[in-house]
VEXGU-409984 format. One record per residue (C-alpha): residue number from 1; x, y, z. Coordinates in nm, 3 decimals. Layout:
<rs>
R   kolpa        c1        c2        c3
R     NUM         X         Y         Z
...
</rs>
This chain:
<rs>
R   kolpa        c1        c2        c3
R       1     6.100     8.475     2.831
R       2     5.974     8.380     2.483
R       3     6.221     8.077     2.493
R       4     6.065     7.965     2.861
R       5     5.729     8.000     2.730
R       6     5.783     7.782     2.398
R       7     5.943     7.520     2.605
R       8     5.656     7.507     2.859
R       9     5.398     7.507     2.575
R      10     5.595     7.215     2.411
R      11     5.608     7.036     2.750
R      12     5.245     7.066     2.835
R      13     5.166     6.922     2.443
R      14     5.391     6.638     2.509
R      15     5.216     6.564     2.857
R      16     4.877     6.579     2.679
R      17     4.972     6.356     2.405
R      18     5.121     6.091     2.673
R      19     4.792     6.126     2.855
R      20     4.584     6.082     2.539
R      21     4.795     5.769     2.456
R      22     4.734     5.631     2.809
R      23     4.375     5.670     2.796
R      24     4.358     5.505     2.460
R      25     4.548     5.199     2.588
R      26     4.308     5.162     2.889
R      27     4.004     5.163     2.627
R      28     4.152     4.878     2.431
R      29     4.052     4.588     2.663
R      30     3.667     4.715     2.646
R      31     3.698     4.714     2.271
R      32     3.864     4.355     2.271
R      33     3.582     4.250     2.478
R      34     3.339     4.393     2.238
R      35     3.516     4.222     1.967
R      36     3.491     3.931     2.142
R      37     3.128     3.970     2.215
R      38     3.036     4.031     1.865
R      39     3.243     3.719     1.763
R      40     3.104     3.459     2.018
R      41     2.755     3.459     1.884
R      42     2.904     3.387     1.537
R      43     3.126     3.112     1.692
R      44     2.849     2.968     1.895
R      45     2.623     2.979     1.590
R      46     2.852     2.790     1.390
R      47     2.914     2.530     1.670
R      48     2.539     2.510     1.716
R      49     2.497     2.450     1.359
R      50     2.757     2.183     1.373
R      51     2.603     2.003     1.652
R      52     2.265     2.049     1.486
R      53     2.385     1.884     1.153
R      54     2.544     1.614     1.352
R      55     2.213     1.545     1.521
R      56     2.027     1.568     1.202
R      57     2.311     1.350     1.034
R      58     2.247     1.111     1.289
R      59     1.877     1.120     1.289
R      60     1.883     1.089     0.895
R      61     2.140     0.796     0.959
R      62     1.882     0.630     1.179
R      63     1.593     0.694     0.950
R      64     1.783     0.560     0.655
R      65     1.859     0.252     0.876
R      66     1.490     0.226     0.978
R      67     1.406     0.265     0.594
R      68     1.637    -0.001     0.481
R      69     1.526    -0.220     0.774
R      70     1.174    -0.192     0.651
R      71     1.296    -0.234     0.282
R      72     1.454    -0.540     0.380
R      73     1.166    -0.651     0.562
R      74     0.940    -0.575     0.275
R      75     1.168    -0.740     0.023
R      76     1.189    -1.043     0.230
R      77     0.811    -1.069     0.267
R      78     0.805    -1.035    -0.112
R      79     0.627    -0.704    -0.078
R      80     0.703    -0.466    -0.339
R      81     0.781    -0.087    -0.307
R      82     0.477     0.117    -0.330
R      83     0.251    -0.164    -0.234
R      84     0.288    -0.136     0.164
R      85     0.055    -0.369     0.326
R      86    -0.055    -0.277     0.671
R      87    -0.098    -0.600     0.828
R      88    -0.217    -0.432     1.149
R      89    -0.501    -0.273     1.001
R      90    -0.539    -0.499     0.718
R      91    -0.519    -0.254     0.454
R      92    -0.332    -0.125     0.154
R      93    -0.338     0.214    -0.020
R      94    -0.398     0.195    -0.396
R      95    -0.266     0.423    -0.649
R      96    -0.594     0.566    -0.698
R      97    -0.580     0.707    -0.337
R      98    -0.819     0.483    -0.190
R      99    -0.766     0.230     0.077
R     100    -0.843    -0.119     0.039
R     101    -0.896    -0.434     0.272
R     102    -0.614    -0.686     0.210
R     103    -0.840    -0.986     0.294
R     104    -1.192    -1.029     0.150
R     105    -1.455    -1.298     0.034
R     106    -1.498    -1.420    -0.299
R     107    -1.828    -1.529    -0.429
R     108    -1.743    -1.720    -0.739
R     109    -1.974    -2.015    -0.800
R     110    -2.188    -1.880    -0.521
R     111    -2.556    -1.813    -0.614
R     112    -2.903    -1.717    -0.436
R     113    -2.910    -1.772    -0.068
R     114    -2.540    -1.897    -0.087
R     115    -2.399    -1.548    -0.200
R     116    -2.620    -1.353     0.014
R     117    -2.552    -1.555     0.339
R     118    -2.176    -1.586     0.258
R     119    -2.151    -1.199     0.226
R     120    -2.350    -1.142     0.527
R     121    -2.155    -1.371     0.739
R     122    -1.855    -1.225     0.623
R     123    -1.946    -0.859     0.721
R     124    -2.047    -1.002     1.057
R     125    -1.726    -1.174     1.119
R     126    -1.519    -0.862     1.012
R     127    -1.447    -0.883     0.636
R     128    -1.482    -0.537     0.457
R     129    -1.393    -0.664     0.114
R     130    -1.665    -0.832    -0.100
R     131    -1.569    -0.965    -0.451
R     132    -1.821    -1.038    -0.721
R     133    -1.865    -1.026    -1.100
R     134    -2.135    -0.994    -1.373
R     135    -2.061    -1.354    -1.512
R     136    -2.110    -1.477    -1.147
R     137    -2.481    -1.392    -1.184
R     138    -2.490    -1.327    -0.809
R     139    -2.440    -0.943    -0.803
R     140    -2.805    -0.896    -0.690
R     141    -2.764    -1.147    -0.413
R     142    -2.451    -0.996    -0.299
R     143    -2.620    -0.678    -0.295
R     144    -2.913    -0.834    -0.066
R     145    -2.622    -0.964     0.176
R     146    -2.471    -0.632     0.206
R     147    -2.797    -0.445     0.254
R     148    -2.872    -0.681     0.535
R     149    -2.560    -0.601     0.721
R     150    -2.624    -0.252     0.676
R     151    -2.978    -0.269     0.812
R     152    -2.882    -0.476     1.104
R     153    -2.592    -0.194     1.195
R     154    -2.324    -0.452     1.141
R     155    -2.141    -0.212     0.897
R     156    -2.203     0.126     0.685
R     157    -2.177     0.138     0.337
R     158    -1.859     0.363     0.367
R     159    -1.678     0.075     0.558
R     160    -1.723    -0.177     0.285
R     161    -1.534    -0.223    -0.024
R     162    -1.708    -0.380    -0.322
R     163    -1.539    -0.510    -0.632
R     164    -1.709    -0.636    -0.934
R     165    -1.602    -0.728    -1.284
R     166    -1.733    -0.639    -1.636
R     167    -1.748    -0.961    -1.865
R     168    -1.583    -0.973    -2.217
R     169    -1.937    -0.983    -2.394
R     170    -2.010    -0.622    -2.214
R     171    -1.703    -0.483    -2.342
R     172    -1.870    -0.292    -2.648
R     173    -2.119    -0.161    -2.428
R     174    -1.909    -0.062    -2.103
R     175    -2.109     0.242    -1.981
R     176    -2.439     0.019    -1.995
R     177    -2.260    -0.269    -1.808
R     178    -2.152    -0.047    -1.534
R     179    -2.489     0.097    -1.480
R     180    -2.638    -0.251    -1.486
R     181    -2.406    -0.360    -1.216
R     182    -2.481    -0.091    -0.998
R     183    -2.849    -0.161    -1.040
R     184    -2.803    -0.519    -0.952
R     185    -2.575    -0.453    -0.648
R     186    -2.809    -0.175    -0.525
R     187    -2.526     0.052    -0.476
R     188    -2.472     0.434    -0.558
R     189    -2.100     0.368    -0.656
R     190    -1.865     0.068    -0.692
R     191    -1.550     0.076    -0.497
R     192    -1.346    -0.107    -0.776
R     193    -1.453    -0.253    -1.098
R     194    -1.190    -0.467    -1.320
R     195    -1.216    -0.585    -1.657
R     196    -1.253    -0.977    -1.634
R     197    -1.020    -1.108    -1.915
R     198    -0.772    -0.955    -2.154
R     199    -0.943    -0.902    -2.492
R     200    -0.744    -0.712    -2.731
R     201    -1.012    -0.618    -2.986
R     202    -1.203    -0.407    -2.749
R     203    -1.073    -0.417    -2.387
R     204    -0.940    -0.083    -2.448
R     205    -1.271     0.083    -2.541
R     206    -1.424    -0.093    -2.217
R     207    -1.149     0.035    -1.986
R     208    -1.207     0.372    -2.125
R     209    -1.577     0.351    -2.054
R     210    -1.465     0.262    -1.708
R     211    -1.257     0.569    -1.680
R     212    -1.540     0.791    -1.795
R     213    -1.752     0.618    -1.502
R     214    -1.465     0.730    -1.265
R     215    -1.494     1.102    -1.347
R     216    -1.869     1.064    -1.302
R     217    -1.829     0.927    -0.960
R     218    -1.983     0.572    -1.038
R     219    -1.660     0.393    -0.996
R     220    -1.372     0.491    -0.738
R     221    -1.101     0.266    -0.858
R     222    -1.043     0.048    -1.171
R     223    -0.829    -0.246    -1.277
R     224    -0.769    -0.557    -1.479
R     225    -0.800    -0.939    -1.418
R     226    -0.639    -1.224    -1.604
R     227    -0.351    -1.022    -1.786
R     228    -0.065    -1.247    -1.760
R     229     0.209    -1.086    -1.957
R     230     0.398    -0.756    -1.899
R     231     0.329    -0.711    -2.274
R     232    -0.034    -0.764    -2.265
R     233    -0.071    -0.539    -1.941
R     234     0.136    -0.263    -2.116
R     235    -0.073    -0.274    -2.425
R     236    -0.367    -0.156    -2.236
R     237    -0.189     0.084    -1.998
R     238    -0.024     0.256    -2.287
R     239    -0.361     0.322    -2.474
R     240    -0.546     0.449    -2.141
R     241    -0.509     0.734    -1.901
R     242    -0.564     0.611    -1.543
R     243    -0.312     0.320    -1.440
R     244    -0.493     0.025    -1.326
R     245    -0.519     0.018    -0.937
R     246    -0.488    -0.356    -0.940
R     247    -0.447    -0.684    -1.121
R     248    -0.631    -0.995    -1.026
R     249    -0.480    -1.302    -1.153
R     250    -0.460    -1.672    -1.046
R     251    -0.211    -1.662    -0.769
R     252    -0.111    -1.933    -0.505
R     253     0.183    -2.097    -0.355
R     254     0.251    -2.292    -0.680
R     255     0.188    -2.002    -0.901
R     256     0.328    -1.686    -0.723
R     257     0.304    -1.446    -1.020
R     258     0.653    -1.314    -0.965
R     259     0.716    -1.179    -1.320
R     260     0.387    -0.986    -1.308
R     261     0.442    -0.860    -0.955
R     262     0.797    -0.711    -1.041
R     263     0.664    -0.540    -1.342
R     264     0.361    -0.405    -1.148
R     265     0.593    -0.204    -0.922
R     266     0.652     0.067    -1.168
R     267     0.282     0.129    -1.183
R     268     0.210     0.099    -0.829
R     269    -0.036    -0.166    -0.905
R     270    -0.132    -0.410    -0.663
R     271    -0.160    -0.787    -0.707
R     272    -0.477    -0.967    -0.592
R     273    -0.508    -1.345    -0.588
R     274    -0.816    -1.525    -0.704
R     275    -0.781    -1.914    -0.632
R     276    -0.584    -1.796    -0.347
R     277    -0.630    -2.140    -0.199
R     278    -0.571    -2.334    -0.522
R     279    -0.943    -2.336    -0.620
R     280    -1.205    -2.604    -0.582
R     281    -1.055    -2.944    -0.651
R     282    -0.700    -2.827    -0.569
R     283    -0.712    -2.700    -0.217
R     284    -0.603    -3.037    -0.062
R     285    -0.315    -3.051    -0.291
R     286    -0.191    -2.732    -0.130
R     287    -0.321    -2.809     0.221
R     288    -0.131    -3.139     0.215
R     289     0.192    -2.998     0.080
R     290     0.452    -3.096     0.353
R     291     0.610    -2.735     0.376
R     292     0.264    -2.558     0.414
R     293     0.132    -2.833     0.660
R     294     0.454    -2.813     0.858
R     295     0.447    -2.433     0.895
R     296     0.086    -2.489     0.992
R     297     0.188    -2.731     1.278
R     298     0.468    -2.508     1.397
R     299     0.204    -2.196     1.465
R     300    -0.103    -2.417     1.551
R     301    -0.291    -2.299     1.256
R     302    -0.443    -2.483     0.955
R     303    -0.294    -2.496     0.626
R     304    -0.555    -2.262     0.471
R     305    -0.472    -1.990     0.723
R     306    -0.094    -2.033     0.650
R     307    -0.140    -1.980     0.283
R     308    -0.364    -1.678     0.334
R     309    -0.141    -1.519     0.579
R     310     0.159    -1.598     0.323
R     311    -0.052    -1.409     0.072
R     312    -0.089    -1.079     0.284
R     313     0.271    -1.097     0.395
R     314     0.399    -1.138     0.042
R     315     0.202    -0.846    -0.080
R     316    -0.094    -1.012    -0.244
R     317    -0.467    -0.920    -0.147
R     318    -0.662    -1.275    -0.110
R     319    -1.027    -1.330    -0.158
R     320    -1.102    -1.675    -0.077
R     321    -1.443    -1.805    -0.156
R     322    -1.670    -2.011     0.072
R     323    -2.034    -2.089     0.150
R     324    -1.918    -2.254     0.505
R     325    -2.006    -2.029     0.777
R     326    -1.718    -2.178     0.990
R     327    -1.455    -2.159     0.707
R     328    -1.541    -1.790     0.658
R     329    -1.472    -1.722     1.011
R     330    -1.149    -1.945     1.018
R     331    -1.022    -1.754     0.699
R     332    -1.021    -1.425     0.883
R     333    -0.853    -1.563     1.186
R     334    -0.498    -1.481     1.060
R     335    -0.391    -1.163     1.183
R     336    -0.243    -1.297     1.527
R     337     0.088    -1.443     1.385
R     338     0.353    -1.392     1.143
R     339     0.566    -1.592     0.957
R     340     0.931    -1.576     0.998
R     341     1.192    -1.497     0.709
R     342     1.276    -1.879     0.677
R     343     0.920    -1.955     0.666
R     344     0.866    -1.708     0.389
R     345     1.149    -1.833     0.194
R     346     1.032    -2.180     0.220
R     347     0.686    -2.070     0.070
R     348     0.860    -1.889    -0.228
R     349     1.047    -2.199    -0.286
R     350     0.720    -2.372    -0.363
R     351     0.667    -2.169    -0.683
R     352     0.637    -2.390    -0.998
R     353     0.465    -2.149    -1.212
R     354     0.208    -2.400    -1.232
R     355    -0.175    -2.281    -1.280
R     356    -0.466    -2.486    -1.165
R     357    -0.733    -2.306    -1.415
R     358    -0.709    -2.285    -1.808
R     359    -0.891    -1.928    -1.809
</rs>
């Protein structure tokens, strides 16, 4: 009897173990599904990341290609890195953080009513950059032209960018010279003041006076004029704190300031051209140049307009001076065309490193 009971018990135990094994086998597919379910998001995430990376990679490639294209266009135009001219809006961002118009009116040799009227006409025609200097003797006249345009609602003070220069005789009394220019111009601040000429004996002290005026809110940006060698430019830069926002030198198709423009790239300093059309007595030499006149004919523009547009496309701020109302208007009508790469190369080929002025 006991033997039968033991056998029955063993049989029952075997059956139970068998049933348990079967149950475990039936549950396995669910576990497999669960594992697959847990792994699928990870797999999808990896795939998604790969796709995203590919998309980003393509996007970065496209961006790089666009940047390279832009760089190539700037290089072809002569615009150096960090000095991107916005030809659509006619401005450039200075390293001081202020936006400056790239075309203005110069007032050299204009005095009295000539300076006042030229500034007024220029502002009326759309110019927003005015260039003067203490040594020109017309800061007060320029100020009257500005105020006249403001009073008539043509512009506001904030829309105008005013440049003046400290003359070498004033370098020993920089603070006083700055205050005097402000008073003559009738302005609360000057957008840009520059030292008119290199003068190693005391230009560092004069520049430091301008730096102090920046901290006082009297000047917004500061720069230099007539520094023609990298060594002379660096001499002052290394002795001061604020990097010049701008260097104003004689620059035109026959003297393109290539060495200095290349040197300025490291500082983000912009080149501005005085005598952009060659200066009085030399304009016709440039206007009659076969390359320039040929390009002018192709675009239905004047030689003056071709030269001025070349300046902007090459990365030079230009400040042509004139007391002629028609010429002032003509000089600003240069934003409705562009020079081709071939034409820019032709203009570059005119460089002779030949200055027209001796100062």
